[in-house]
NUZASE-181669 format. One record per residue (C-alpha): residue in one letter; residue number from 1; x, y, z. Coordinates in steps of 0.1 Angstrom, whole numbers. Layout:
BEGIN
   aa     i      c1      c2      c3
    a   NUM       X       Y       Z
...
***
This chain:
BEGIN
   aa     i      c1      c2      c3
    x     1    -175    -126      16
    x     2    -209    -118      29
    x     3    -235     -93      16
    x     4    -261     -94      43
    x     5    -288    -121      46
    x     6    -291    -128       9
    x     7    -295    -166       4
    x     8    -270    -183     -18
    x     9    -283    -195     -52
    x    10    -280    -232     -60
    x    11    -250    -243     -80
    x    12    -272    -251    -109
    x    13    -288    -217    -109
    x    14    -254    -200    -106
    x    15    -241    -221    -135
    x    16    -271    -211    -157
    x    17    -264    -175    -149
    x    18    -227    -180    -158
    x    19    -239    -193    -193
    x    20    -257    -160    -197
    x    21    -227    -140    -186
    x    22    -206    -160    -211
    x    23    -230    -152    -239
    x    24    -229    -115    -232
    x    25    -191    -116    -229
    x    26    -188    -135    -262
    x    27    -212    -112    -281
    x    28    -197     -82    -263
    x    29    -163     -91    -278
    x    30    -179     -94    -313
    x    31    -198     -61    -310
    x    32    -167     -44    -296
    x    33    -145     -55    -324
    x    34    -171     -42    -349
    x    35    -173      -9    -331
    x    36    -135      -6    -333
    x    37    -137     -14    -370
    x    38    -164      12    -375
    x    39    -144      40    -359
    x    40    -111      29    -375
    x    41    -124      26    -410
    x    42    -143      59    -408
    x    43    -116      79    -393
    x    44     -85      65    -410
    x    45     -99      54    -444
    x    46    -131      75    -448
    x    47    -152      44    -454
    x    48    -181      28    -436
    x    49    -174      -8    -427
    x    50    -175     -29    -395
    x    51    -149     -54    -408
    x    52    -112     -49    -399
    x    53     -84     -74    -397
    x    54     -60     -62    -370
    x    55     -34     -87    -382
    x    56     -30     -67    -415
    x    57     -14     -32    -416
    x    58     -37      -3    -421
    x    59     -33      10    -457
    x    60     -23      46    -463
    x    61     -49      70    -451
    x    62     -64      93    -478
    x    63     -60     122    -453
    x    64     -22     122    -458
    x    65      -4     142    -432
    x    66     -37     152    -416
    x    67     -37     117    -401
    x    68     -20     133    -372
    x    69     -53     149    -362
    x    70     -73     117    -361
    x    71     -61     106    -326
    x    72     -69     141    -314
    x    73    -105     139    -326
    x    74    -108     106    -309
    x    75     -95     121    -277
    x    76    -122     147    -277
    x    77    -149     121    -279
    x    78    -133      99    -252
    x    79    -129     128    -228
    x    80    -165     138    -232
    x    81    -178     102    -225
    x    82    -155      95    -196
    x    83    -159     129    -179
    x    84    -197     131    -182
    x    85    -208      95    -178
    x    86    -183      71    -163
    x    87    -150      82    -148
    x    88    -143      45    -141
    x    89    -140      39    -179
    x    90    -107      59    -179
    x    91     -75      38    -181
    x    92     -70       1    -187
    x    93    -101     -12    -169
    x    94     -89     -42    -150
    x    95     -79     -23    -118
    x    96    -115     -10    -116
    x    97    -129     -45    -117
    x    98    -104     -57     -91
    x    99    -113     -27     -69
    x   100    -150     -36     -72
    x   101    -143     -71     -61
    x   102    -122     -64     -31
    x   103    -136     -31     -19
    x   104    -172     -28     -31
    x   105    -186     -63     -27
    x   106    -186     -68     -65
    x   107    -208     -39     -74
    x   108    -201     -22    -107
    x   109    -224       4    -123
    x   110    -241     -10    -155
    x   111    -233      22    -174
    x   112    -196      15    -171
    x   113    -198     -13    -197
    x   114    -215       9    -223
    x   115    -193      39    -219
    x   116    -161      18    -217
    x   117    -171       0    -249
    x   118    -176      32    -269
    x   119    -147      52    -254
    x   120    -123      23    -259
    x   121    -134      16    -294
    x   122    -130      53    -302
    x   123     -95      54    -285
    x   124     -83      23    -304
    x   125    -101      31    -337
    x   126     -86      66    -338
    x   127     -51      53    -334
    x   128     -45      50    -296
    x   129     -17      26    -287
    x   130     -38       3    -265
    x   131     -55     -31    -265
    x   132     -91     -43    -267
    x   133     -89     -69    -239
    x   134     -93     -44    -210
    x   135    -127     -30    -222
    x   136    -140     -65    -230
    x   137    -131     -76    -195
    x   138    -151     -47    -181
    x   139    -180     -55    -204
    x   140    -183     -91    -192
    x   141    -175     -81    -156
    x   142    -201     -53    -155
    x   143    -228     -75    -168
    x   144    -219    -102    -143
    x   145    -221     -76    -115
    x   146    -254     -61    -128
    x   147    -269     -96    -129
    x   148    -257    -102     -94
    x   149    -274     -70     -82
    x   150    -307     -76     -99
    x   151    -309    -112     -86
    x   152    -304    -113     -49
    x   153    -273    -134     -40
    x   154    -244    -133     -16
    x   155    -214    -111     -25
    x   156    -192    -142     -32
    x   157    -216    -153     -60
    x   158    -217    -119     -75
    x   159    -179    -117     -75
    x   160    -179    -152     -92
    x   161    -201    -138    -120
    x   162    -177    -108    -123
    x   163    -147    -132    -127
    x   164    -167    -153    -151
    x   165    -174    -123    -172
    x   166    -137    -113    -171
    x   167    -125    -147    -181
    x   168    -151    -150    -208
    x   169    -140    -116    -223
    x   170    -104    -126    -224
    x   171    -112    -161    -239
    x   172    -134    -147    -266
    x   173    -109    -119    -275
    x   174     -78    -142    -279
    x   175     -95    -176    -285
    x   176     -78    -188    -253
    x   177    -104    -207    -231
    x   178     -79    -221    -207
    x   179     -61    -188    -205
    x   180     -94    -170    -198
    x   181    -101    -194    -168
    x   182     -66    -188    -154
    x   183     -69    -151    -158
    x   184    -100    -150    -137
    x   185     -84    -173    -111
    x   186     -51    -155    -109
    x   187     -63    -119    -109
    x   188    -100    -118    -101
    x   189    -114    -144     -78
    x   190    -106    -142     -41
    x   191    -118    -178     -35
    x   192    -108    -208     -56
    x   193    -132    -238     -50
    x   194    -155    -260     -70
    x   195    -184    -236     -64
    x   196    -165    -207     -81
    x   197    -145    -227    -107
    x   198    -175    -243    -123
    x   199    -193    -210    -132
    x   200    -161    -195    -145
    x   201    -153    -225    -166
    x   202    -188    -226    -180
    x   203    -188    -188    -188
    x   204    -154    -190    -204
    x   205    -163    -220    -226
    x   206    -195    -203    -237
    x   207    -178    -170    -246
    x   208    -150    -189    -265
    x   209    -176    -208    -285
    x   210    -193    -176    -296
    x   211    -160    -160    -304
    x   212    -150    -190    -326
    x   213    -183    -188    -345
    x   214    -175    -152    -355
    x   215    -137    -151    -356
    x   216    -129    -187    -365
    x   217    -110    -214    -347
    x   218     -75    -204    -358
    x   219     -51    -190    -332
    x   220     -46    -152    -328
    x   221     -12    -153    -346
    x   222       0    -176    -373
    x   223      35    -190    -368
    x   224      49    -211    -396
    x   225      66    -243    -386
    x   226     100    -230    -396
    x   227      97    -201    -372
    x   228      97    -222    -341
    x   229     118    -253    -347
    x   230     117    -279    -319
    x   231     155    -280    -317
    x   232     156    -243    -310
    x   233     133    -246    -280
    x   234     144    -279    -265
    x   235     182    -280    -272
    x   236     199    -279    -237
    x   237     226    -257    -251
    x   238     201    -230    -262
    x   239     178    -230    -232
    x   240     201    -210    -209
    x   241     199    -181    -233
    x   242     162    -177    -223
    x   243     175    -168    -188
    x   244     190    -137    -204
    x   245     157    -130    -222
    x   246     139    -132    -189
    x   247     162    -107    -173
    x   248     158     -82    -202
    x   249     120     -86    -204
    x   250     118     -83    -166
    x   251     136     -49    -168
    x   252     113     -39    -197
    x   253      82     -48    -176
    x   254      93     -27    -147
    x   255     100       1    -171
    x   256      65      -3    -186
    x   257      49       0    -151
    x   258      69      30    -142
    x   259      64      47    -175
    x   260      26      43    -175
    x   261      22      59    -141
    x   262      50      84    -147
    x   263      32      98    -177
    x   264      -1      97    -158
    x   265      15     119    -131
    x   266      30     142    -158
    x   267      -3     148    -175
    x   268     -21     153    -142
    x   269       3     181    -132
    x   270       0     197    -167
    x   271     -20     229    -169
    x   272     -54     227    -185
    x   273     -83     202    -182
    x   274     -89     166    -191
    x   275     -98     176    -227
    x   276     -66     196    -233
    x   277     -43     171    -216
    x   278     -57     141    -235
    x   279     -57     160    -268
    x   280     -20     169    -263
    x   281     -11     133    -256
    x   282     -29     120    -286
    x   283     -14     147    -308
    x   284      20     133    -299
    x   285       7      99    -307
    x   286      -5     111    -341
    x   287      29     126    -349
    x   288      46      93    -340
    x   289      24      71    -363
    x   290      27      96    -391
    x   291      66      97    -389
    x   292      67      59    -388
    x   293      45      58    -420
    x   294      67      83    -438
    x   295     100      66    -430
    x   296      90      29    -427
    x   297      58      25    -446
    x   298      34      15    -419
    x   299      17      32    -389
    x   300      30       3    -367
    x   301      23      15    -332
    x   302     -13      27    -338
    x   303     -41       5    -323
    x   304     -35     -30    -311
    x   305      -4     -36    -332
    x   306     -11     -72    -341
    x   307       1     -67    -377
    x   308      35     -59    -364
    x   309      35     -89    -342
    x   310      25    -111    -371
    x   311      53     -97    -392
    x   312      78    -106    -365
    x   313      65    -141    -360
    x   314      65    -149    -397
    x   315     100    -135    -402
    x   316      90    -104    -423
    x   317     104     -79    -398
    x   318     140     -86    -389
    x   319     158     -53    -390
    x   320     173     -50    -355
    x   321     174     -12    -354
    x   322     137     -11    -364
    x   323     127     -37    -338
    x   324     144     -17    -310
    x   325     129      15    -323
    x   326      94       0    -324
    x   327      98     -12    -288
    x   328     108      22    -276
    x   329      81      40    -296
    x   330      54      15    -285
    x   331      64      21    -249
    x   332      62      58    -255
    x   333      30      57    -275
    x   334      12      35    -249
    x   335      23      57    -220
    x   336      11      88    -239
    x   337     -22      72    -247
    x   338     -30      59    -213
    x   339     -12      85    -193
    x   340     -32     113    -210
    x   341     -65      97    -202
    x   342     -74      71    -229
    x   343     -95      40    -224
    x   344     -81       7    -233
    x   345     -61     -24    -223
    x   346     -24     -31    -218
    x   347     -23     -68    -230
    x   348     -18     -59    -266
    x   349      10     -33    -261
    x   350      27     -59    -238
    x   351      25     -85    -266
    x   352      39     -60    -291
    x   353      68     -50    -268
    x   354      76     -86    -259
    x   355      77     -96    -295
    x   356      99     -67    -307
    x   357     124     -70    -278
    x   358     125    -108    -279
    x   359     132    -109    -316
    x   360     158     -82    -312
    x   361     175    -103    -285
    x   362     174    -133    -309
    x   363     191    -113    -336
    x   364     219    -102    -312
    x   365     225    -139    -303
    x   366     229    -147    -339
    x   367     256    -120    -342
    x   368     275    -134    -312
    x   369     269    -171    -317
    x   370     263    -176    -354
    x   371     270    -214    -352
    x   372     239    -219    -330
    x   373     215    -206    -357
    x   374     190    -189    -334
    x   375     156    -180    -350
    x   376     145    -146    -337
    x   377     108    -154    -341
    x   378     110    -180    -313
    x   379     124    -154    -289
    x   380      96    -131    -300
    x   381      70    -157    -290
    x   382      86    -163    -256
    x   383      91    -125    -251
    x   384      54    -120    -254
    x   385      47    -143    -225
    x   386      75    -128    -204
    x   387      61     -92    -210
    x   388      25    -103    -201
    x   389      37    -120    -169
    x   390      60     -92    -158
    x   391      35     -65    -165
    x   392       4     -81    -150
    x   393      18    -105    -125
    x   394      -3    -133    -140
    x   395      26    -157    -148
    x   396       6    -189    -153
    x   397     -20    -171    -174
    x   398       8    -157    -196
    x   399      23    -191    -203
    x   400     -10    -208    -211
    x   401     -24    -179    -232
    x   402       7    -177    -254
    x   403       7    -215    -258
    x   404     -30    -213    -268
    x   405     -22    -185    -292
    x   406       7    -202    -309
    x   407      -4    -239    -304
    x   408      32    -250    -303
    x   409      40    -272    -273
    x   410      77    -269    -278
    x   411      75    -233    -266
    x   412      65    -243    -231
    x   413      99    -250    -215
    x   414     116    -217    -226
    x   415      84    -198    -217
    x   416      84    -211    -182
    x   417     121    -201    -178
    x   418     116    -166    -192
    x   419      83    -159    -175
    x   420      95    -170    -141
    x   421     126    -147    -143
    x   422     107    -118    -159
    x   423      81    -118    -132
    x   424     107    -121    -105
    x   425     128     -92    -118
    x   426      98     -70    -122
    x   427      87     -77     -86
    x   428     122     -67     -74
    x   429     122     -35     -93
    x   430      85     -27     -90
    x   431      65     -44     -62
    x   432      32     -36     -79
    x   433      21     -48    -113
    x   434       4     -25    -138
    x   435     -30     -35    -124
    x   436     -22     -33     -87
    x   437      -2       0     -89
    x   438     -33      20     -97
    x   439     -51       6     -67
    x   440     -21      10     -44
    x   441     -18      47     -53
    x   442     -54      52     -40
    x   443     -47      32      -8
    x   444     -65       0     -19
    x   445     -42     -30     -16
    x   446     -48     -63     -33
    x   447     -32     -95     -18
    x   448       0    -104     -35
    x   449      -4    -141     -26
    x   450     -33    -163     -16
    x   451     -30    -184      15
    x   452     -52    -213      24
    x   453     -77    -201      50
    x   454     -72    -226      79
    x   455    -105    -215      94
    x   456    -121    -234      65
    x   457    -108    -267      80
    x   458    -108    -260     117
    x   459    -138    -271     137
    x   460    -155    -252     166
    x   461    -142    -276     192
    x   462    -106    -267     181
    x   463    -109    -231     191
    x   464    -138    -228     216
    x   465    -132    -216     252
    x   466    -141    -245     275
    x   467    -136    -227     308
    x   468    -170    -211     310
    x   469    -193    -208     340
    x   470    -230    -199     345
    x   471    -239    -169     366
    x   472    -275    -160     379
    x   473    -291    -131     362
    x   474    -300    -116     396
    x   475    -263    -110     406
    x   476    -252     -74     406
    x   477    -221     -62     388
    x   478    -205     -53     421
    x   479    -212     -88     435
    x   480    -201    -104     402
    x   481    -167     -86     403
    x   482    -160     -97     438
    x   483    -169    -133     433
    x   484    -159    -140     396
    x   485    -134    -115     384
    x   486    -104    -132     398
    x   487    -107    -166     382
    x   488     -94    -157     348
    x   489    -127    -166     330
    x   490    -135    -142     301
    x   491    -170    -154     290
    x   492    -201    -161     311
    x   493    -235    -176     305
    x   494    -263    -158     323
    x   495    -290    -180     337
    x   496    -323    -180     355
    x   497    -325    -213     372
    x   498    -313    -239     346
    x   499    -324    -217     317
    x   500    -300    -197     296
    x   501    -312    -161     293
    x   502    -281    -143     279
    x   503    -244    -141     276
    x   504    -217    -116     288
    x   505    -180    -111     286
    x   506    -157     -98     313
    x   507    -146     -70     290
    x   508    -181     -57     285
    x   509    -190     -60     322
    x   510    -160     -40     332
    x   511    -171     -11     310
    x   512    -203      -6     331
    x   513    -201      25     354
    x   514    -231      17     376
    x   515    -220     -13     396
    x   516    -255     -17     412
    x   517    -270     -30     379
    x   518    -278     -66     377
    x   519    -264     -89     350
    x   520    -299     -92     334
    x   521    -297     -55     327
    x   522    -264     -56     308
    x   523    -263     -91     293
    x   524    -267     -97     256
    x   525    -297    -118     246
    x   526    -283    -123     211
    x   527    -263    -155     206
    x   528    -262    -185     183
    x   529    -261    -222     191
    x   530    -237    -243     171
    x   531    -224    -279     170
    x   532    -189    -286     182
    x   533    -182    -302     149
    x   534    -193    -272     128
    x   535    -166    -255     108
    x   536    -153    -222     122
    x   537    -161    -204      90
    x   538    -197    -215      92
    x   539    -200    -202     128
    x   540    -185    -168     118
    x   541    -211    -166      91
    x   542    -240    -173     115
    x   543    -226    -148     141
    x   544    -224    -121     115
    x   545    -258    -129     100
    x   546    -276    -119     132
    x   547    -248     -95     144
    x   548    -240    -112     176
    x   549    -206    -116     193
    x   550    -211    -150     209
    x   551    -218    -186     199
    x   552    -227    -213     225
    x   553    -213    -247     216
    x   554    -232    -279     222
    x   555    -226    -315     210
    x   556    -257    -317     188
    x   557    -264    -280     181
    x   558    -294    -278     205
    x   559    -295    -260     238
    x   560    -323    -268     262
    x   561    -304    -260     294
    x   562    -270    -249     307
    x   563    -259    -286     310
    x   564    -259    -288     271
    x   565    -232    -262     267
    x   566    -196    -275     263
    x   567    -179    -243     253
    x   568    -182    -207     240
    x   569    -168    -190     209
    x   570    -165    -152     209
    x   571    -146    -128     186
    x   572    -116    -132     208
    x   573    -113    -170     201
    x   574    -118    -163     164
    x   575     -91    -136     164
    x   576     -67    -159     182
    x   577     -74    -187     157
    x   578     -67    -162     128
    x   579     -35    -151     145
    x   580     -24    -187     148
    x   581     -30    -191     111
    x   582      -6    -163     102
    x   583      22    -182     119
    x   584      19    -208      91
    x   585      30    -182      65
    x   586      55    -160      84
    x   587      90    -165      97
***
């Protein structure tokens, strides 16, 4: 990636900036949680407090049945903020960051972080069925982008800081430093190398440290030892059952993708404006959480839903009909919330649905195979990873993050099985993930897979055109075409005596209408001189920097006369080398 002539910062300087990005991501996660707590406590409980444990169920609201209106009030505030200040803050956030990376040279407006924070905190705090990770990703990414715009640097370094902010946000939110790094690598960064990995790792570590200072060092969810016995997760007779879980979670992931965007289309076609559509969607959400409280004692699907997940993993929630009902209602509530225009993430709803569906599956297995003594909580743990992988397409991230959340190594083997199958099934049924679907719908495509760029290892001498001749600058085009056009040579060096004065290609010369012009009148004086052992990628960068189409190749990178030139590289040679690279990855 290139962003004009900006000189790259040193690795040390970039790493220092990554520390700053990690600090902002870490404190951003802390401030964002406090903001959610402020809105949640004020709107649901009528109290002023910035402390809120999402792993505990919200107590009964003093507003009684009028709790239905709380999400609607939040919707009004969200619509006002998004409509008037930052339309990019609408939705789950990550697609906008990816869009900035691949289609806007890593440039994100600074105001997006502020509006996203307040709008998402209001959405979640007022009962919206969404997660807090998407907004925190945008907070870190937006700061990284802003830093990269204030301090002049190439686009690749700015994108690296964006990925560092995203990874730091995820790490601080879930206390998953390795998962944060992998999230940035799998979904954000177009280039994986030492120069990009180091800043991302530094930022993620910094953000995690800050998160642990405020949130503690314990994992996101507490799983008692009895809930995930090693026998259950390593017994060869039980492992095949995780194949079935992968198939079910894969189907659920595809349904989740289609549901989110199906509801978005539904609300977009609805009469009215952003305010009325979002208020209607959140009114439906308010009705759902109130009915759940009346009949089952908790609001369950409001907010991030971690309390429900914790109940499943500790064995407190085992009623199969309720688990299946909560899965369906969470899917509906999240689709209503995001589809109608809320601001928030999809990680937390994915964890919720994976836990409920996985635990339900484990209970069914106990009915059919009682002698095997399955524990539903273990399937809930693995289901969370499968749902994250299927929905986002970040399979490796899902495995590592759930492992870091649970800190039980025995869960790795069944998770790998379930995640691989879930991701594969979703890709068959829905080519796009939740993240890429939004961009595909606007005509912005994100690469599904990353290939090694062979131009990074090829040298100039491997692709240069050696069949090049020198032509005097005084030769007319008419004379040139008679004497040189039939020899199959495509590139020419224009000289005066033994001195190079310009370059020209057959394609360009043939475009000239006036055949009486001399070559000195039509030649290009812009070219670069490179060594034959230079990497092709380096040459492309030099050619683009001065906007010239030709590079003269010499043994030592110096060109005193025509005798020093051993070849020429033009856009045609580069295009041919790129085409040859494609053959490595196609049938």
